[in-house]
C-alpha positions as CSV (number, residue, x, y, z in Angstrom):
1,M,52.5,19.4,96.7
2,F,49.0,21.0,96.5
3,H,48.4,24.6,97.5
4,N,45.8,25.0,100.2
5,P,44.5,28.5,100.1
6,G,43.4,28.4,103.7
7,A,46.9,27.4,105.0
8,A,49.2,29.9,106.5
9,T,52.0,30.9,104.2
10,V,55.6,31.1,105.3
11,P,57.0,34.6,104.6
12,Q,59.8,34.6,102.0
13,A,62.9,36.7,102.4
14,P,63.3,39.2,99.7
15,L,65.6,38.2,96.9
16,T,68.8,40.2,96.9
17,Q,70.7,41.0,93.7
18,T,74.3,39.9,93.8
19,Q,77.0,41.5,91.8
20,P,78.8,39.2,89.4
21,V,82.3,38.4,90.5
22,S,84.9,38.7,87.8
23,L,87.2,35.7,87.6
24,S,90.1,38.2,87.3
25,A,89.3,39.6,90.7
26,A,91.0,36.7,92.4
27,M,94.0,36.8,90.0
28,L,97.3,38.1,91.2
29,L,97.8,40.2,88.1
30,T,95.3,42.8,86.7
31,P,94.1,42.5,83.1
32,S,96.3,45.4,82.1
33,Q,99.3,43.7,83.7
34,L,98.5,40.6,81.8
35,Q,98.7,42.5,78.6
36,S,102.4,43.3,79.0
37,L,104.1,40.6,81.1
38,G,107.6,41.9,80.6
39,P,110.6,39.7,79.7
40,H,110.3,35.9,79.9
41,L,112.8,35.1,82.7
42,S,113.9,32.0,84.5
43,L,112.6,32.0,88.0
44,D,116.2,32.5,89.2
45,D,116.7,35.6,87.0
46,F,113.2,36.9,88.0
47,C,113.9,36.6,91.7
48,V,117.3,38.3,91.3
49,S,115.8,41.1,89.2
50,Y,113.0,41.8,91.7
51,D,114.9,41.0,94.9
52,I,112.7,38.0,95.8
53,S,114.1,36.1,98.9
54,Q,115.6,32.7,98.5
55,D,112.9,31.3,100.8
56,L,110.1,32.6,98.7
57,Q,111.9,31.5,95.5
58,C,112.1,27.9,96.9
59,K,108.4,28.0,97.8
60,L,107.6,29.1,94.3
61,I,109.6,26.3,92.8
62,E,108.0,23.8,95.1
63,N,104.6,24.9,93.8
64,G,105.5,24.5,90.2
65,Y,106.5,28.0,89.1
66,T,109.6,27.8,86.9
67,V,109.6,30.9,84.8
68,S,108.3,34.5,85.3
69,H,105.4,34.1,82.9
70,S,104.0,31.2,84.8
71,L,103.1,33.7,87.6
72,R,100.4,35.0,85.3
73,F,98.3,32.0,86.3
74,A,98.7,32.7,90.1
75,T,95.7,33.7,92.1
76,I,95.8,35.6,95.4
77,Q,94.7,32.4,97.1
78,D,97.7,30.6,95.6
79,V,100.1,33.2,97.1
80,I,98.4,33.0,100.5
81,S,98.7,29.2,100.4
82,I,102.4,29.4,99.5
83,L,103.2,32.0,102.1
84,F,101.0,30.6,104.9
85,P,100.7,26.8,104.4
86,V,98.2,25.1,106.6
87,A,99.8,22.7,109.0
88,T,98.6,19.1,108.6
89,P,97.8,17.3,111.8
90,V,100.3,14.6,112.7
């Protein structure tokens, strides 16, 4: 609580400056892609148009994606979680 001038001081590590992380850095779409999302398609039509596999389409539906424009909210972590789900111990 009180500073004792005769006591040894503990060296402090220098403060490092961190770069601010943009929230959009983790997003699947870039800001310019978000400006022009393209046509509003059902997930079925989107998957056919962009040759998305039936397996991936089912995973998207299971995770609440129902239309093409809902993908604008997806993050890279969301996609990783969908493609590589963590197995829960039995």
